[in-house]
N, C-alpha and C positions, 0 to 999 in steps of 0.2 A: 686533370683532363687536358690542360694545355700542353703538358709534356708529351702525353701519348699522341695527341694530335700532331705535334711537331715531328716526332719520329715516324709516324704514319705518312706524313706529308713528304718527308725526305725519302722514305722507302718507295712511295708511289713514283716520285720523280726519277729515282735511280732505275726502277723497273721500266718506266716508259722510255727513258734514255737508252737503256740497253736493248730493248726490243726494237726501237727505231720505227715504231708504227705510227707515232705522232710527231709532227715537226716541233722544233724547240720552242718557238714563241708561245704556242698554246699551252705547252707543258708548264712553263714558268709563270704563266699568267692565270690560267684557269685553276690549277691545283692550289696555289697559295690563297687566291681570293675565295675559292670554294671552302677551304679549311677555315678561313677567317669567319665567313658567314655561318658555318656550322658551329663555331665557338661563340657566336652571338655578338661579334663586333659589328658596329654600324658601318654604313658606307662612308660616313664622315671619317671614322677611325681608319678604315682601309685606305681611303684617299690620302690621309696623313702618312700612313706607313709607306705607301707607294711613292709619295713625294720625296720622302727621305732617301729611299732606295734609288730613285731616278737621279737625284742630285749626286749620289755617290759614283755613278757611272758616266756622268756627263762628260768629264774630261776624256774618258776612253772613247766615247762616241765621236767626239771632235777629232781626236787623234787618228782613229781608224779611218774616218771619212777622207781626210786630206791625205793621209799616208797611202791609203789604198789606191786612190786616183793618181797620186804621184807615181807610184811604182807601176801602175797599169799603163800610164803614158810612156814611161821609159821602156817597158816591155813591148809596147805597140810599135815604137819607132825602131826597135831592134837592138837596143843597147845591151840587153842580157845575152842575146845571140852573139853579139860581137865579143863580149867578155868571155863567153863560153868557148868560142873558137880559139881564143888565146890560152885559156886555162887548159883545155884538152891537149894542147901541144906539150904542156908541162906534166899533166896528170898521167897520160898514157891510159891503158886499159886496166885501171886499178880501182876497184870498189872501195877498198880500205882507205886509199889516199883521199878519195872524195869525202869520206866520212870523217877522217882526221882533220881535213881542212874545215869541215863544218864545226867540229869541236873547237878548233882554234878561233874561228870567227865568233862563235857564241861566247867563248871565254873572254875574248878581248872586248866585244861589244857590251858585255855586262859589267864592265868596270864602273859604270855610273849607277849600277844597282837597279835599273829599270827593266823589268821583264818584257814590257810592251816594246821598248826600243830594241831589245835583243831580238825579239821575233821579227820586228819590222826590218831589221838589218839582215838577219841570217836567212830567213825563209825566202824572200824575193831573190836574194843573191844566189842561193844554192838550188832552189827548186827546179830551174831549167836544166841544171846539170843532172839532178836526180832523174828527171824525166828522160833525158838522153841515155842515161845509164840503166834505165828501167829499174831503179830503186824505188820502193814504195815511199810515198811522202810521210807515212807514219814513222819511218826510220829517221827522217830529217827532224820531225817534231820531237822524237825521243832524245836524240843527241843534243839538240838545242836546249831541251828542258833540263836534262841532268847536268850539263855543263854550266848553264846559267844558274841552276839550283845550287851547285857547289860554290859558285862565285857569290851567291846571295848571303854567304856567311861573313862577308867583310863588314867592318864596323860602321861604314857609312850607308849600308844597304837598309832598305826599309824593314826587312825582316828582323834584323838585329835590333834596330831602333825601336820597333813596335814591341818586341819581346822584352827588351831591357826596361823600357818605360813602364811596362806593366808589372815587372817583378822587382824593380829597383836595383838591378845589376848595372855596372858601368859597361857600355858597349865595347870599349877597348879591352877591358878585362875579359869579357866573354869571348871576344875574337881570339885573344891570346890563348885562352883555355881550349877553344875548339879548333885552333889552327891545324893540329895534326889530323883531325877528322876532315877538315876542308881539303887538305892535301890528299888524303886517302880517297875522298869522294871524287876529286878531279882525276886522280890516277885511274880509279875504277871506271870512270866515264870514258876515258880514252881507251882503256883496255877492252871495254865492252864492244868496241868497234870490231875486234877480231872475230868473236862468235856471231856478232850481228851481220857482218859482211858475208860470212858463210851461210847464214840463214837466208839472206837476201839473194845470194847466188842460187840457192836451191829453189827460190821462187822466180828465177829467170833474170836476176840482175846481172849487169855487166854486158859485155859484147863479145861475140865470137871474134876470132882473129880476122875473119873475112869482113865482118861488120866494122871492125875498127880500121881496117885498111881502107874501106870505102869512106869512113868518116875522115881519115887523114887526107884522102884525096879531096874530099869536100872542103876541108879546112884550108886548103890551098886556093880555093875559089873565093872570090869576094862575097862577104855576107850581104844578103839582101837587106838594105836599109831604106827606111822611108825618108830619112833626112841625110844630110852630108856627114862625112866623118868628123868634120870640125864640130858639128853640133853634138855628135855622139861623145866626142872628147869633152865638150863643154858639160854635157849631162853627167859624165863620169866625175868630173871635177866638182860639179855642184853636189853630187851625191856624197863624195868624200868630205866636202866642207860641211854638209848637213850632218853626217855622222860625227865629225869632229865637234861641231857645235853642241850636239846632243850629249856627247861624252863629257865635254868640259862644263856643261851647264851654262854656257854663255847666254843662251836664249831659252825661253820657255819652249818645251818640246812642241806643243801645239802651234805656237807662233812660228817656230822653225819650219814645220811642214807646210804651214799656210804660205809662207814666203817662198819656199822651194817650189811648191806647186804653181804658184802664180808666175814665177820666173820660168819654170820648165814649160808650161803650156803656151806661154807667149813666144818663147824661143823656138819650140818645136813646131808650133802651129800658129804662124803669124796672123792668119785670117781669123777674124772674130767668129765667123760662122762655123769654121772648122773647130774652134775652141769649144763652142757650145755643143756641137755634135759629139765631140769626144767626152765631154762631161756627162752627157745623156747616155752615151754608149757604156761607160763604166759605172754609171750611177746605179744600174740594176744590181750589179754585184754588191755594191756598197750597201744598198737599202736592205737586203736580206740580213746582212750582218748587224746593221744598226738595230733592226727589230729584235734580234737575238740578245744583243747587249742590253737594250732597254728592258726586255723581258726579264733578264737576269736581275736588273735593278728592282723589279717588282718583288722577286723572291727575297733579295737581300733586305729590302725594307720591311717586308712582312716578318721575316725571321727575327730581326733585331728589335723593331719597335713594338711588336706584339707581345714580347716577353717570352716567346717560345724558346729562343736560343738560350737565354739564361736559365730557364727552367730545365731544359734538356741537359745542360752542363752540370747543374746541381744534382740531377738524378744519376748521371754517369759516375760522379764522384761518390755518391751515397752507396752505390752497389759494390764498391771495391771491398772485398773481404779484408779484415784486419790482419790476417796472417800473411797476406801478400804485401803488406805495407813496406817491409824492408826491401822488397824487390821492385818497388813501384817505379823507380826511374828506368830500370831495365825494361819493364813491361811497357811503360809509356813510349820508350824509344822504339820498341818492337812494333807497336800499333800506330805509331805517329803518321805513317803514310796513309792507311785507310781512313784514319781519323781526320786528317787534313783534307783529303779528297772529299769526304762527306760534309764536313762542317766548314771548310775553308780556313786558310792560314790566319786570316784576321781573327776568327773565332778562337783558334788555338792559341794565338799570341795574347789576345786581349781579354779572353774570358776563361779559357781552360787553365792557362799558366798561373794567373793570380790565385785561383782557387786551389790548384794542386800545390802551389808553393807553401801554402799553410799546412798541407797534409804531409808532404815529404819530410819536412823538418821534424815532424813528430817521430819519424822512424829513423832519424840519424843522417839523412841525406841533406845536401846543401841545395840552395836555390840555383846556384851556378850549374850543378849537375843536372837539375831538372831542365834548365834552359837548354843545355847541350842535348838532352834527350829529345826535346821537342823540336829543336832547330833543324837537325839533320833531315828527318823525315818530311817536315813541313816545307823545307826549302826544295828538296829533290822533287816533291810531288806538286809544287806550286802550279805547274801548267797542266795538271790533271784535275784540278779542283772543279767541282760541279757548280759552285756558287760564286765564282769570280769572273770578271769580264775578260782578263788577259788571256786565259786559255781559249776563249772563243774568238778572240782576235787572231791568235795563232792558227786556229782551225780554219778560219775564213781565209787567211793568207795561203794556207796549204790546200784548201778545198778538201778537207777531211771531216768526216762525221765524228762526233764525240764518242759514240758507241765503238766505232772502229779504233779510235785513238786509245780508249781505255783498254780494250782487249789486247792491243798490241803493246802498249807501253807499260801497263801496270806490273806485269811480272818482272820486267827489267828494273823498273824503279824500286820495287819492293826488294828485289835481290840486292841491288847496290846499297840500299838502306840497311838491310839486315847484316850484310858483310861489314858495313861501317859500324854498326852497333856492336857486333862481335869484337871488332878491333878496338872500339872504345872501352869495352869491358876488359880486354886484355891490358890496355894501357892505363886502366884505372880512371878514365875520364867519366864513364857512366857506370856506377856500381851495380852489380847484379846480386 
């Protein structure tokens, strides 16, 4: 009964998300709590489930709050417009170049393995450029997602560490094994820019020669700034230092953004009354996203602590026909993207992988091959996951709805994953 209820609950959530007829917090709160009550759990049990879930997203809430207000302040004083005016002199009227720069920023910023940091660095930096070039923000999310997903296969990233801890494989050994796939995924992510740019141009992206000439004339005019250029340069240096601190791990990420925000708001708005006004001004944007992330915590807690997730995974494994056993790693790799989107990468790494590792070895495959099959799809689709907080952090930064993000990004992510799977089969990394 609990298994059926779990699948029905996820199906209801997916349908409600895709229809867009109900806002996100009610979906992630009412549906899980209602299913728990239907299954006979007491309010005391449900409170315990939710407490665990909320604790799991607390760091993301803190990170988003301070990071969002920090970048909102920099945008308000004109720092991003100032940067944009400099970038456009270099970029010219090229949609592809804008997208390749996005890929490069996402690739470099994900060296520390944090998806949240990658989104916090890439989206605020590039979103103003995308708006000027009339490129849909979903394209920005897609490129940031696939490039950071490919970088997620490095041995110090949480994806590899969680997966190997669950299956007993050495992280460095797994990375060496999947390194050709990581390179393939990165190359495919950068190559995807070519058809993606054509698609965006068909939807009005780019500028006419006349528009670009007007823009170039405007670039020669001073950018309207609310503070002096000295402060803008200070803000830029502060942001570079913040990124460096995050990438090196010198400070806790939350503490780094707290300090950066405290410094930025005092330097840009010396008057205490103005500081309070700005926090209230940007607080409304932050509050909406905080509610969504906390609601996600409710769903995560219910799924894990109620036993639904474990029961669902057991059922999925039980229905695999025996004759498909020898092809199991190839099948797993093929379906890893939708599986990760629905269940979340944590579930794939910590629940699906240990159970499947006992199955694949019976049919002659190795645990290393299984890990490779799960890793590629789960990494690439990490920012499309319906039950993780980081995707909603990215959506909030880009001001995009999950339903729109899924419709736009899913075919591209699935395509890159399937091509990578085929290459893995050819190279013998994932047996078919």
